[in-house]
N, C-alpha and C positions, 0 to 999 in steps of 0.2 A: 681837620675839617672834612665832613662827609660830602660826597659829590651830590649836587642836586639831582633829583630823579626825573624832573620834567624839563628837558632841555633840547635845544637844537645845536648840533655840532657840525661845523663846516671845516673840513680839512681837504683842500683841493689837491688833486693830482693833475698838475698842469698838462701832462701828456694827454690826459683824457679831455680836459677842458679845451685845450687849443688844437688838439688833433695832430696829424702827422707833421704839419708845418713846423712846430716847435718841439718835436719829440726829443726828450733827453735834456731839456734845459730848465726843468722845473725848479731846481734848487735856488736859482738866483732871484726869484720874484718876491716882492714884498706886497702881500695882498691886504695889508692894513687899510688902505683907502677903500677897497671893495667891502671889507668887513664893516668898516665904520658906516658906509652907505647902507649896508644891509641891516644895521641895527634898527633904524627907523622902519624899514620895510618889515622886519620881523615883528616889531612891536605892533604895528598897524595890522599885520596879518593875524596875530593872536587875538588882538582886541576885536577885530571884525568877526573872527570865529566865535568868540564868546558872546558878542552882541546878537549874533544871528542864531544862537543856540546850536551852532555847528553847521548850519546849512550853507554857509559861505565856503566850506571846505569839504562837505560830504553830507552824510545823513544827519538828520536832527538828533540832538541828544535824547537819551531815554527820558521819559516823563518822570516827574516827581511822584513819589508814592502817594496814594490817596490819603494816607495818614499825615504826611509831612506837608503836602501842598497848602492846606488851609493855615497851618502854623506859619509857614513862610510868608504867605499873603498877609496875615495879621501883623507879623513882626516887621517885615521889610517892604510891604506894598507889592505892586505888580512888577516885579523884577524878572529878567530872563533867568533861566536855569544857570547855575554857577555864578550868579551875580546878585547875591543878597546884600552883603555889607559893602561891596565895591572893592574890597581888599585885593581880590584876584585881578580885577580889571586895572586897578592902579599899579599893581606889580607888572602886569603885561605892558603897561605904558612907561615903564622905567622907574616906578616908585619902589617902596620897600618890598622886598621879595624878588626883585629883578636882580640878576647878576650876569656878568659877562666876563669873558676872558678873551682878549684879542692879542694875537702875536702876528708876526710876519707870515707865518705858515698855517695858522688855524684860528678858529673862533668858536666860542661856545656861548650861547644865549640861554639863560635859564629863568624859569618862573617857579617860585616855590615859597609863597608867603605862608606865614604861620598865624593861625587864629589866636585870639586872646587867651584861649585855654591850651595853646600849644599844639593844636591839631594841624597837621600838614595836609590840608584838603586837596591841594593840587595833585600831590602824589597819589592820594587815595582815589581820586576820580580818574586820573590818568590810567591807573591799573585796574580799578574796580576791585571790590573786596566784599565778601559776605553779602550783606543786604544792599550794599552800595553798588549800583550799576556802573559800568565803565562809561565815563564821559570824558573823552580825551581833551585835556586842556590845550595841548599842542597837537594839531593835526595838519599835515601839509601834503601837497601833491609834489613829490620830489622828482617827477618826470621832467626830462628836458626835451622840449619839442624843438624841431628844427627852426632856425631863423627867427629872430625877434621881430623883423619887419619894422614898420613905423611904430614907435612907442608913443602912447598917449595915456593921459591920466585915467580915462575911462576903460581902458583895455584890461582884461583879466587874464593872467597867465599862470601856469603852474609855478609854485614857489621855486622849484628846482631850475626852471628856465631863467628866472630872474637872477638866482645865485650864479648860474653858469655865465650869464651875460655880464655880470659885474666882474667875475674873475677874468673873462675874456677881455674886458675893457682894460684891465691892468696889464695883461700880457701884450695886447696890441700897443698900448702906450709905451711900454718898456722896449718892445721890439722896434717901434718907429724911432724912438729916441736913440737906440743903439745904432740904427742904420742911418741916422741923421735925416730922417724923412720929416717933411713938414706935415703937421696934422691939421686937418680941416676942423675936426671936432676934438677938443681936449678931453682928458680923463675926467675932470670934474663935471663937465657938461654931460658926458655919457652916463656917469654914475647918478647925477641928479635926475636925468630922464628916466633911468631905471628905477630910481627910488619912488617915482610917482605912479608906477604901474601897480594896479591891484593884483593880489595873488590869491590862489586857491590851494 
């Protein structure tokens, strides 16, 4: 099986995620709860990116060629760029063309639907080729900004900050359990709050 070309891979280094407090203890963490919570976040992130023709995550996609624009309009109606048949959007939402691999130590989320004629348009657009301009199917802000502060559904954070927050939640939960500390907010509640945050 060939590796999908359009993917997000998360392999945490707990020493970076947790800082000096937990240095050297990375091997014992099971990050699957964080990765499962990030599945929906990643799907919504990619779908919003496609719905907004890229503006939710950066510059707008390159325009359609003058030759193709009227053809697309006639065939599919007024759809956003990269959203003609809806196949790519459905894949980004977990439908055919979505794949994932989650282990205790890493996660990979991929979008790579195949058109009826076998064309892998997510790959082609992600890279750009020949006459086809690059329109990244997956684009994210992987910066991690300090402190999450109060999380709310309307807040927009870099994707990397949300990933770091989910991984930190697992580390904090495991550390508190190991120390026998009572937790005011449990892991599920922390991950649920993070999963509601919009990303860029």
